[in-house]
N, C-alpha and C positions, 0 to 999 in steps of 0.2 A: 504494500500500500504506500503510495507516494504522498507525502504530506506537503501542504502548501507553505512555501517560504514567504515570509512577510518582513519587509523592512520599512519602517515608518519613522522618518526624521521628525523630531519635535517641531511643531509649527513656528515657535518663536525661539530666537537664539538665546535670549536672556529674559526671564519673567520679571525681573526687577531687583533692586538692591535689597529687598526684604528676603530674598531667597539665597540661602547659602549653598544649596545644591539643587539640581533639577535634572530631568531626563533629557539626554541629547538625542536619543533614538530608542525605539522599542520594537520588538518583533519576535518571530519564531523561525526556526530553521531545522533542517535535518543535518546529517553528517555524511552526505554522499561523497564528499571530498575531504582529504586531510586539511585541517586548518592550522596554519603556522603564523605566529605573530612575532615580528621582529621590531617593528616600528610603531605599532599602535600606542597611542598616548592617552587613552581614556580608561576609566574604570567601567567594567561591564560584568554584571552578575548574570548567571544562568541557572535555571532549574530544569532538571531532566524530567520530562513527563512520560516518556516511553523509550525503551531500548537501552542499550549498554554503551557507555562511552569510556574510552581510554584517554587519560590526561597525563601529559608531561609538562613540567615547567622548571625553569631555573630556580635555585641551583640544583636541588636534588629531590624534586617532587615527581612522583609517579603514582597513579591511582586508577583503579577500575571502578567506575561509577555506575549507579543504577537509578531507576526512577525514584524521585524523592531526594536525591543528592543535589547539592548546589556546588558550583565552582565559579571562580572569578578570573577575569583578565585584569592584570595590574600594570599600570604604565611602566615601561622599561623592562618588563619581565618577558623573556622569550618563552613561548609556550607552543604546545601542539595538542590538539584533541581530534579524535576520530571515532567513528562507529566501531563497535567491536562485536563480531568480526567485521572487517571492512566492507565486505560485500552486502552486509545487511544495513548499510547506511540509511537507506530511505525509511527504515522502520524506526529510526531515532527521531525523537521530537524534543526540541529544546526551546524554552521561552527565555528571553533575555531583555535586559534593560541597561543601556549605557548611562552612566552618571557623570555629570560634570559640575563645576562650580568650585569656589574657594574652600568649601568644607566637604568636598566629595570624599577625600581620603578619610576624614574623621567619620563620615557617615558609613563608609565601607567597613571601617574598623568596628563601629557600633554593631554592625550585623554579625561580626565574628571573623571577617576576612582580615588578612594581613599579607604583606609581601611574601612571607614564608608560610602562610596558611591560606591556601587558595581553594580548599574544598572541604565540605562537611555535609552531614545529613541535616536537612531542614527540619524544624520542629513541626511545621504545618505546610508541606509542599503544595497541597491543593490550593490553599489560600494565596500562597506566593504566586502560583500560576494564575489564579483568579485576578490578582492585582495587576499582573502583566496584561491580561486580556482587557481589563478595564482601561488601562493606560493606552492600549491600542485603539480602543473605541474612542477615547478622548482625543487622541491624535487625529483621528479621521473626522471628528465632529467638533472642531475647535471653536470655542467662543470666549467671551471675556472672563468667564469663571473657570475655564479649563485649567489654567496654571495653578490656581489655589486648590482645586480638587486633586490635581496630580501630586502636588507636594504633600497634601494630606495623606494620599495613598502611600507615598514613599515612607512617610513616618510610621506607617503600620508595619513595615517590613522587618525591622530589627528584632522584635519579639517573636516573629515567625521563623527566624533563621537560627542563629546561635548567639543571641543577644549578649554583648559584652558591655557592661556598664562602664562608662568612662571613669578613669581614676579621678580622684579629687583634683580638679584642674588647678594647676599653677599657671604661671606665665607661659605662653607658647615659646618654643625655642626660637633662637635667632633665625634658623633656617625656615621654620614654619612661618614666622612673620615676614621674612623676605619673599617666600613663595606666594603668600596671600597678597602681598603688595604687587608682585609681578602679575598675578592673575587679574587683580583689580585694574591694573593700569596697562594691560597688554596692548590696548589700542592706542595708547598715548605716546608710545615710543620711549618711555622711561628707560634709561640705561642703567648699567651697574653702578656707575659713579653716582648717579642721582639716588639710587636705592640706598647706597651706603650713607649718603648725607641724611636721608630721611630716617634711617635706622641708627644714625650716629655711631657708625662703626667703620673701621678702616677696610679698604678693599682686600688687603691680605688676610685680615681676620675673618671676613665673610667667606673668602675662598677656603680657608682652613676648616671652618665650620661645615661648609657644604661637602668638602671632601670627606670629612670624618663621618657625617650623618647620612649622606646618600651616595657617596662615591663619585660625585660629579661636580663640576665647577658651576658657579652661579651663571655664567654666560651660556653653558650647555643647557641648563634648566630653563633659562629665559628664552633661548632659541627654540627649545622644545615646545614651550607654551605658545610662543608666537606662531610657529608652524601649525600647531594644533588648531589655533584660532583661525588661521588662514584656511586650513582644510575644511573647517565647518562652514566658513563663508563661501568657499568655492562650491561646496556640495549643496548648499541650501539657499543661495542668493544668485541674482543675475549681475552682481557687481563685476566690473572689469577687473582684470588682473592688477592693474595699477591701483584701483580703488581698494582691492583686497589687501594689497601691500601696505597702503597707507593706514588702513583700518587694523592692521596687524602690527603696527609699530615701525614700519619701514618707510623711509622717505624716498628711497631709490628703488623703483620697480625692477630694474635690471638686476640689482644686487639681490633683491628679494627672490627673483626667479632662480638665480644661481643657488641661493641658500636652500630654497624649497626643493630644487632638483637634487641637491646634495643629500638632504635629509630624507626625502621621500622616495627618491630613485627615478623620478620623472618630473617634467616641468608642470607648472600649475594648470596650463590649458589641457594637457593630456589627462591629468588627475581629474579635472572637472568632467571631461568627456567620458572617462571610465566610470566615474560615479553616476553620471546620468544614465549610462547604459545599464549599470548594475541595478538601478532602482526601477527600471522598466519591467 
């Protein structure tokens, strides 16, 4: 039995400053092909509704998953998942939600996911699937109240998964504050020097904190966020490449195109064309 693959980008890029996280896209799919992630930069949760799935992820994660299990895609983590056995791929049924926003990482952690914990058994997988289906319906019948309803549904998810109560919150780390600033100002072109001034920290100190906490430099993270923002604009708007570049913090469209091609593996125009075909 072949299942219907559905990809629904969320109708609005950003619901407003009141939202710390929101859906970037929602849908369902089978596993007829091996799926490999090297460059994806969003958080995406999956719940298995039917079939068997084999998951591998860096650094040492491998698991055989069944209906009721959940797994997540984590930014910067290379992963692979496929039907098990491969030839039975069309019988696999996955529901998924991509999550973005300045608090997306904290939201995923509240559900029980972490960079080194990408799968577990859901407490109520049927309701998780039901919420995904409701989000798909909302994406197709979008109106002024949709964003509020969608965020409300997302808030229902953590207790249905493997809810992890946040520790008594102290001050966010320097890296967390820098990343939130980068995400908030991604369209303004704020650079590392300006971020250091806002945070009252030296460039070398910021670099050392980033290397220690996430293994990457501040400019690598800022570039990742800008390119991710550009990809969303290319996939969901009719803005020209130059307008996308400017809206993603780049003043030079040619430089943006070179950076995009380096990070994504193809130029912006081809990425947009492929995304359009994939959604048809």
